[in-house]
N, C-alpha and C positions, 0 to 999 in steps of 0.2 A: 504494500499499500504506499502510495506517495505521501510524503509529509505535507500536511495542510498549511495553507497560508492563513494566519489568524491575526487579529488585531488585539494587542494586550492593552487593556484599560486599567489604570491604577492611579493611586495618589502619589504623584511624583515625589514630593518632598518627604513624605513619611515612609514610602515603600519602595523606593527606587532600588535599594540594595536587594531586598527580597525578590522584587520583580526580576532583577538581573539573574538571580539564581534560577528562576523558572525559565526565563528566555534562554538561558544558556544550557538547558538540559538536553538540547539538540533533538527535541521531539516534534518540532514544527519546522517548516520551510524557513530557511535563513532569511528570506526576504521579509518575514514576519517581524524580525527583530531589527529595530532601528537603533542607532547609537544614542547615547545620552546627549551627545552634542546636537543631534537632530532635534531632540525635544527642547533642549536649552535655547536653541535658535527659534523654534516655533513659538515657545511660550512668551518670547519678547514681542511678538507682533499683536496687531489689533485683533479683536474677537472675530471679525469677518475673515481674516487670514487663518486663524486657528480653525475656525469651522471648515474653511476650504481645505485645509490640510487633512483634517479628520475625515471629511467626506471622501477625499481622494484616496486616503489609506483604506478606509472601510470598503470602498467600491472594489478594491483589488482582492479582498479577503472573503473567505467562506464562513468565518465564525468570529465573533466577538468573545474574548476571554477576559472577564473582569476579575482581576486579582484583588481580593477583598482583604484589606487590612483594617486596622482599628478606625480609621478616619476616612474610609473611602465612601461610604454611603452619603447620598444626597449632595454630592459636590457638583458644581456647575458643569464641568466638562465630562465627568462620569455620566451624569443624567443625559447630557447631549449625545454622548457616544452610544448609550443604550437606545435612546429614541431614534437615532439615525440608523443603527443596526436593525431596529424593528421596521422602520420605513423601507429599508433596503431588503427586507426579508432574509437577513443573515442569521445563521445559527448563533445562539447565545448560551454561554455557561458562566458560572462563577466558581472561583476556587479561593477558599480562605487561605491567606498566607501569613496571618498574625502570629502563628507559632514557629515560622522560620525566623532564625536569628538575623538581626540587622548587623551592620558592620561593627557594632560595639558588643555583639554577642547577646543582645537583649531581644526577648520576645514581647509582643504587645497583647493587650486585651482583645477579645473577639469584638469586631465591629458589627454594625447592623447590616442587614442584607440590602444592598443597593437596589435590588429589584422590588423591594417593598415601597419605594418612593414614586413608583410610576405605575399608572393603572391602564387597564384595558377594559372598557365597559364596566367600570366600577370594581373590577377585580385587580389586585396587585399582580404585576408581571411575575412576582416570585411564585405564584401559583403554576406558572408554565416553564420557568427557567430553573434548571437543576443547578444547585450549588454544592460543591464538594468541600467537606470539612473533615480532614484527617482525624481519625480516632487517637492518633499518637500524640504525645505531649513533647518529646525530645525533638529538637529541630532536625537532626540527621534522619530520624525515622519519618518525620513529616515530609521532608525532602524526598525520600525514597518512595513514600506513598503517593505524592503528587507525581513523580516521575513515572511510577508504574501505572497510574491511571489517566494521565492527561490526554493521551491519544483516544481512549475510549470515551472520555467525557466530551472531547471536541467532536467526535463522530455522533454521539448522542445529541449534542446541541444542533448539529447540521441536520440530522434526521428529524428533529422536533423543532424546526424553525417556525417563525410566527405564522406562515401560511398554512401550518398544519394544526394550529390552535383552533 
C-alpha cells in the first residue's frame, strides 16, 4: 500500500516537538511533512494568505490528521482546517499526542476533542470522527502505539469521510 498524503493539524507553539515525532515516523508520504521553516514563514502572513496556504495543502491530501495536545481544541486555525477538510470531503482523524514527551521530557494534560467544537446539523463532528488515544502512559510506549496504528487510522478516516456520514 502506498503511503498516504495527509495534512497534519496541530497547535504549533505547544506541540511542534510532539508533532515532529509523529511526522518523522515515516508512515505517511514525505510530501505530507513540511518543514518548521515553512510554517514559520506562513504564520507571519495575513489571514487570507494563511487560508490560501491551508487550502492549497489540504487540496493535495487525502486525510486531515489532527494531532491533539492539551491546547489544540477550539483554536482558530485548527477549526478552519477541520471545516475546510469537511468542505473538501477529506478523511479526518484525531490522534491524542499529549502523552508524548516534549523537548524538555514533559508530558501534558489531555486536551478537549477539537471535533466537539464544530457541528453538523446540531451534532458534534466528534460523533463522526475517530480519535485515537493510546492506553499507555509512558511516552516511548505511546509513540510505538501511534506508530503501530497511524496507517490504519488514516485509512479509516478516508473510508469514513464526510460524504459517507
